[in-house]
N, C-alpha and C positions, 0 to 999 in steps of 0.2 A: 378775514374778520379782524385780525389784529390791526391792520391798517385803518379800518373803520373805528376801532377802539381808540387808536391814537388821535384820530381826527376829532372824536367826541370829547376826549380829554382836553384837547386844545380849545375846543369851542366852549367848554364849561370850566375854564381855568379857575374862575373864582369859586366854583363849587368844590373842586378837587384840591384847591390850595391848602385847605385845612388838613386833608388827608396826607398831602405831601409833607407839610411841616411836622405833623404829629408823627408820621412814620420815620422821617429823617432824624428827629430828636430821639425817638425810641431806639433806632439802630445805632445812633451815636452813643447812647448810654450802654447798650449791649456790647458794642464794639470796644468801648473803653474798659468795661469789666473784663472782656475776653482778652484784650491785649495785656492788661495789667496782670491777669491770672497767668498768662503765658510767661510773663517776666518772672513771676514767683516760681513757676515750675522749672524754668530754665536756670534758676539760681542754684549754684553749687558752692557751698561754703567750704572752708578748710576742714581737713579731717578731724581736727580737734574740736570742731563745733558740732559734732554728731557722735552718736554711739552706735556701733554695728552690733546687732543681735541676731540670733537665729530663732525663728518662731518654733513653737512646740510641734505643730502638725497634729495629725490624727483625724479620724473620721473621714478618710479619703483625701485629706489635705496634706500635702508634702511639706516638710519644714523648708523654710526659705530665709535667706539672709536679707535683712532690711536695715536701713539707716534711719535712726530717730534723731532729728535735730534737737539740740539743747535749746533752752529758752532764749539765749542770747543770739541764736541764729534761726529761730523758728518763725517762718512766714505763714504758718497755717492760719493765724488769726486774720491776716489780710485776705487770704483765700476764702475764708468763711464769709467775711463781710462782702467781698466782691460777688460771691455766689448768691448771697441774699439780695444784694442790690440788683443783680441780673434777673433774679426770679421776680422781684417786685416790679421792676421796670418792664419786663416782658409781659407780666400780667396786666399792668396798666395799659401797655401798648395794644394788646389784643382788644381790650374793651374800647379804647379810644378809636381804633381803626374800624372795629365793627360798628360803632355808633355813627362815625362819620360816613361810612359807606351806606349804612342803612338810611341815613338822612338824605344822602345824594340820590338814592333810588326813590325815596318817597317824594323828593322834590321834582323828579323827572317822570312822574307817573303818566302825565298827559303825553309826553314824548314816546314812551313805550307803547301806549295805546295806539298812537298814530302809526308806529312801526308795525304793530300787529295788524292794523287795519289795511296796510298796503301789502301784507303777505308775509311778514317776518314770523318765523316759528318761535315758540317758547325756548327751544334749544338755542336758536341763534341769539335771542335776547340774553340768555344766560351766558353764552360764550362772549358776547360783546361786553357785558359787565365785568366778567372775569378778565378779559383782555384789558379793560380800563384799569383794573386793579394791578395787573402785571406792569402796565406802562408807568403808572404812578409809583409802584413799589420799586421798580428797577432804578428809576432816577433818584428816589428818596433814599434807598438803601446805599447806593454808591456815594451819595452826598454825605450821609451819616457816617459811613465807613471812613471816608477821607478825613472828616472832621475828627473822628476818634483817633486815627493814627497821628494827627497833628497834636492832639491834646495828651497823648499817652506819656511822653517824656515829662511834661509838667506834673501829671498825677504821680508818677513814680518818684520824682524829686520830693514832692510833698509827703509821700508815704514812707520814704526811706528814713531810717533811724527814729522810728516811732515805736510805740508799744506793739502795734500790729505787725510791723516789719522792722526789727532792730538791725537791719543790714542795708547796704546800698544796693538798690535794684536798678538794673539796666534794661532797656527795651529788648525784647526778643524778636525773632522773625515774625512779622505781622501777617503773613499771607494766610496761615491757617486760621487764627482767631478772627481776622476780618472776613474771611470766606464764610466762617460760621455765622458771624453777625449779619452779613448780607443774605445768606440763606435763611436765617431766622426772620429777617425782615420780609423777605419774599413769602415765607410760609405764613407769617402772621397776617400779611395782607390778604393772602388767599383764604385763610381761615375766616378773617373778618368780612371778606366780600362774598364768601360762599352763600351765607344765609341771605344777604341782600340780592344776590343773583337769582336765587330760587324765587324770591319774592317778586323780582322783576319779571321772571318768566311766567308767573301766574297772572299777570295783568292781561285782561281780556280787552279786545278792541271796543266792544259795545259798553262794557262797564267803565272803561277808562274815559270814553267820551262823555258818558252820562254823569259820571262822578269823578271827574278828572282831579278835583282838588280834595276829595274826601278819601278817608282811609277805610278799609274793610272793618266791619263792626266786631269781627272775632279774630283771634290769633289761631295759628295752626295747632292741631293736636300734638304733633311731634314736639313743638316748642313747649307746650304745656307739660308733656310727659318728662322731657329732660329737665325742665324747671323744677318739677316735683322731685325728680331723682336727686338733683343737686341739693334741694332743700332738705331731703331726708339725710343725705350725706353730711350736710352741715349740722343738723341736729344730732346725728351720731357722734360727730367730732366734739360737739359741745358737751355731750355726756361723758366724754373721756377726760375732760378737764376737771379732775377731782383730786383729793389729797394724795391718792396713791400714784398720781402722775409724776410727782417730784419735779425735777427741773424740766421735764417734758411739757409742763403746762405753758411755758413761754413760747416755744415753737408752735404749739397748738393754737395759742392765742394769735399768732401771726397768720397761720394758714387757714384757720376756720373762717375768719372774715372774708377771705378770698372766695371760698366755696359759697358762702352766703351771698356775696355780691353777684356771683354767677347766677345763682338761683333767682335772686330778685330782679336781675337784668332780663333774664329769660321771661319772667312773669311780669315784667314792668308794665306792659300794656293793660294788665288787669289790676296791678297794685297801685300804679301812679294815679289813675282816676279816683280810686277809693280814698287814698290819703289826700289827694287834691281837693276832693269835696269837703273833707273835714277842715282843711286850712282855708278853703274859700268862704266858709260861713262868716268868720269875723272880717275877712277881707271885703266881702260884698256889703256887709252891714256898715262898714266904715267908709268905703269908697263909692258906693252906688254904681253908676254907669260903667266907669272904667274897670272896676273890679269884676262886674258881671261879664264884660267882654273878655277879660283875662281868663276868668273861669271857663267860659265857653270855648275859648281857643285851646286851653289845656285839655279839657275833657273831650273835645271833638277830634283832636289829633293825638291819641295816646301814644302812637309809635314815635311821632316826632318829639313829644314831651319826654318819652323814655330815653330817646337818643340824647337829648339835651341833659337829662338828669344822670345818665350813667357815669360820666367822669367825676361828677361831684360826689355821687354815692360811693364810688370806688375809693377815692382818696380819703374821704371823711371816715369811712368805716375802717379802712386799713390803718391809717395814721392814728385815728382816735383810739382804736383797740390797742395798738402798740404803746402809745403814750400812757394810757391808763394802766395797762398790764405791767409795764416797767416801773411805774410809780408804785403800784401795789407790791411788786416784787421787792423794791427797795425798802418799803415799809416792813415787809416780812423779814428781810435780811437784817435791818436795823434792830428789830425786836429780838431776833435770834442772837445777834451779837450781845445785846444787853443781857439776855438771860444766861448766855454762856460764860460770861466773865464774872467770877466771884471775888477776885482780888480788887481792892479799892484803888490801887495805884498801877499805872501802866508806864513803863519806861521804854522809850524808843531809842534804838541804837545798840551798838555792840559792846559798849563799855560795861565792865562788870559792876554789879550793884552790891554794895556792902556798906557797913557802918552801923552806928548805934541806932536803935529803933527799928531795925529790919528783922523780922521774924523768919521769913522764908522768901526765896526768889525762884520763880519758875522761868528759867532762861533756856528755852528750847532752841534747837538748832534746825533751821529750815533747810531742806534740800529737795532735790528732785531725783526720782528713780524711774527706770524704764520697766513698766509692767509687761511681761511677755505672755501672750495668749497663743491659741492654736494657729491662727492665721494672721495675726497682727501684733504690733508692739506699740505702746503708748507711753508718753511721758506723764508721770503723776506727781502731784505735790505730796511731800512727806515731811515729818518733823521728828527729830529725836528729843525725847522727853524723859524726865525722871517721874515715873508714875505716882510716886508717893507725894511729891510736891505738887505736881500738876493737878492731881485730884482735889487739892485744897484751893487752887487759884482759879480753876475753870470747871465748867460742867462736863464731866466725863462719865455721865451715867452709863453703866454697863447694861446692855440689853441681854447679852449672854456671854458666858466665859468668865475669866478672872483677869482683871487688869494687873494684879500683882504678879502675874506670871510673865510680864513683859520684860524678859531678860534674854540675852543671847540672840539667836537668829529668829526672832518672833516679831509679830506685828499685831496691832489693834486696828480694826477696819471700821470705818463709819457705817452706819446703818444703810445709808443710801447706796454706797458702793457695794456693800454686801448684797443688797437687794438686786442691783443691776447685774452683778456677776455671779450671783448664787453662792457666795462664800459662806461657809459654816465654820464654827470653831473646830480646829483640828486640821482644816484644809491647808495646803501649801500654796503660796503665791510666788511664782518665779519672778525675780526682779534682777535688774542690772544696775549697780551703783555708779555714781559719776567716775569712780576710778576704774571702770570697766570690769568690775568683779561681779560675776553672776552668783546669786544667793537665793535659796529657797526659804522664804519666811513662813513660819507656821503661825496660823491665826489663833491667837489666844483669847481674844475678846472682840466683841462687836459693840461699839459705843454709839451714843446718841449723836445725831448730826448737829454740827455747830458751825454754820457757814461763817467764814471770816475769822474764826478763832482756831478751830481744829481742822487740819487737812484730812484727806481721805485715808491716809496711812500714818499711824503713829508707831515709831520704832524706839528701841532703847537708846538713850543718849550716847552710851559708849559705842554702840554700833554705828550711829551717825557720824561721830567723830573719827572713827576708824576708817570709814570709806569715803568721807567727805571732809578731809582735814582743813580745807580752805573755807568751809562754810562758817558763817558767823551769825551770832544771835542778832535778830532784827528788832525784837521787842520782848520785854520781860514783864511778867506779872508779879507784883510785890505785895506781900502781906506785912503790915506793920506789927511791931511788938505790942503786947497788951498795954493799954493805957496811952498809946501814942496816936495822936490825931492824924488821919491820913493826909489832911491838907497841909499840916505842918511838915510831915515827912516828905511830901512831894516837893515842897519848896527847897529842901536841902539836897535833893538828888538831881543831878543834871539830866535833862531830857525827860523828866518825870511829869506826869499830869494825872489828875484824878480820872478814874475809869469812866465816869460819866462824860467828861470832856472828850476823852479818847473815843468813846462810842459815838458821840455826836460828830466828831471828825470823820470817823469811818463811814457813817451814814451819809454825810455830805459828799464824801469821795465816791460812794456808790451812785448817788444821784448825778454827780458831775460826769461820771463815766457813762451813765445811761443817757444823759443829754448828748454827749459826744456820739454815742452809738446811734441815737435817733437822727442826728444831723447827717451822719454818714449813710444810714439806711434809707431815710425818708427824704433827705435833701434833694437828690436827683429826681426821685419819683414825684415829690411835691412840685418841683419846678416844671417837670414834664406835665403833670396834671394841670397846673396853672395855664400852661400854654394850650393844653387840650381843651380846657373849659372855655378859654377865650376863643379858640378856633371854632369850636362847635357852635357857640352862641353867635359868633360873627357870621358863620355860614347860614345859620337859621334866620338871622335878621336880613341878610342881603338877598334872600330868596323871596322876600315878602313885598316886593315892589308893587306887584299887581294888586295885592290886598290893600296896601296903603292908598293907591290911586283910587280904588273903588270906595274906600272909606271916606276919602276927601270929597268924592263926587256926591256921596250921600250926606255930606254936611259936617263930618267930623273935623275938628280943628287939629292943627299940629300938636298943640298941648295935650289934647285928649288922647291922641294916638301915642304920644310919648308916655303918658301916664299908663295907658293900657299895656305897653311893652314893659314898663317898669314893674307893674303888678304881676304880669305874666311871668317874667323872668324870676321875680321874687317868689312866686308861687311854686315854680319848678324847683328853684333852689331850696325852698323850705321843705318840699316833699322829699328831695334827695337827702338833705341834712337830717330830717326826721328818721328816715330809714337807717342812715349811717349812725345816728345817735342810738337807735334801738340796738343795733349790732354791737356798738361800743359798750353800752351799759351791760348788756347780757354777758359778753365776754369778760368784761372787767369784774363783774360780781363773781363769776365762776372762778376766775383766776385768783381773786382775793380769798375766796373760800378754800381753794386748794392749797394755797401757800401759807395760810394762817392757821390751818387746822393744828391744834395742839400747842399753839403759841398764844400766851395770854397778853392782854392789853396792847394789841397792835394798833398803832396810830393809823388814821386814814388821811392820806395826802392826795387830794385830787388837784391836778395841775390845771386849774380853771383857766388861767391865762393862755396856756398853749391850746387847750381844747376850744375855747371861745375864739382864739386867733385863727384856728383852722376853719371854723365855721364862718367867721366874719370875712376871711379872705376869699373863701369859695363864693359866698353870697355877693361880695363886692365885685369879684371878677364876672360872675354871671350877669349881674345888673349892668355893670359898665360895658361889657362886651355886647350886650343887647341894645343898650341905649345909643352907643356911639354910631353904629351903622344906621340905626333908625333915624337919628338926626340928619345924617348925610342923605339918606334916601328921601326924607321929607323936603330937604332943600332942593334935590333934583326934581322931585315932583312939582314943587312950587315954581321952579324955573321953567319947566315945560308948560305949566298952565299959563304962565305969563306970556310965553312965546305964542301959544295957541290963541290966546285972547288978542294979541297984537295982530296976528294974521287974520 
């Protein structure tokens, strides 16, 4: 049977070319993420670049020695980004492969019917389709793995000595990560083709011959049940995006659209015609005949339309949700910084601030400590402060406890950290300082969260200087003396600027970081989705030669057929983008509400340029990828007509 599968793949090369390219690019991205992650795991920095600690143990967990890398040798940021890139790329790959195989099966319905007519069993048809998937997946996975191995050194050179990986990374042994990537590619192909194989096995000989070009009017009950289950799961995840979610709102905003896309893709044969009818009303009113034909084609073939819409829906929903969520997160962070700073002047740098006109200077000492738990140890940001002065220059609203007791081996914990770890006033937090000294800090206060201004742990200034003598002040908050204008004082102090200007710079830095993160997370997936959209539409148009020949015989002109394909691809793109926009808006509104609760006067920054660019690019690719092969096929049909007339 596998021999037959290889023969059918060779005979339908144009039909499976899209699946090959899509899977090869997907395995390339997965392999690149896997080999780069292997390089970060294999990296071993000098002993001075990490702190060795022993976990606490307890509740059946034995204490164990772990090494926690310091910030100047920490590659966990790159590992996190690579894992997210792999997750997004893998998710997009599954959908693209599923849609391309579903389209291939729908296009060969007559062939399956003929095979059933000459005695092939449904089981043999399913095995043949799965064998075709294996043949395509094996070649595509190996191609993608080889390309990933060749590109890994370039990626590591670009990632080394950056904020995500402040060290030099070298390629590790590629066999295990590439084997994982190839296995993932094979698994993705089998998962994507399994549903298509079952559908091919259900083709009956009589039905296929009688309705060879038509699709069944209903979808299977199993697909409906799973679609509703995923929809219920997505709705449940949406309800979790609330003010109590804290920083968890952003990960939820990334994964919730994925679950929603799965649900809508499973229910697409039901949803696409409904939304398509709505968009078809103005289209038919404006275009008349070509618009009616486009509407009829989309509604008459809901599975084919769903396959074409799936990659557009996936990238528009995921990318749009992340773009909007990160923009609203930056708005919330900017407002939090604005409210947390009470001093009118901020000085950047370690130089001491003194002189006439200065009333008080809050010159905290930033450092990092290792927080030790029962079964893990983490590096946490901390700052040594003078609580008397700091309470005047920034918002240190005490939720419980007494900030005045911040002396000796004590700590004030942010509300968010206390909520995550269950800290209460009087609890002890085991930490290890940069000088490798273990200390148990007693919690004396829980203070209001102030992202970008106050870290999770605030300790006495003397304690910070004792255990981190090399730490230097990075910024100081300055209070001018009575009667001194902040603008005049800021001009006399080197490195000083008004707090409003500093807050604006911090907000711009956040947005710049978000843009960089979006490029790293969505760049590979967006490129892959663009290739997938083009592949899917090309496959769809190249299989319509018989339809175009029949239309030409009935009197349709090439211009009318091109307009029909234009409006049809535009209608499918509009349906997918509408569903993607609905997901984006829903997630964005919930994220904004969860992050701005309790913060007054939060600005609304909607990145219209990026969002419209995503939609415009998807629509342009859809229309262009449908029109280009249509123009080619019409030329072939015209040439054949000329030859036949000459004969």
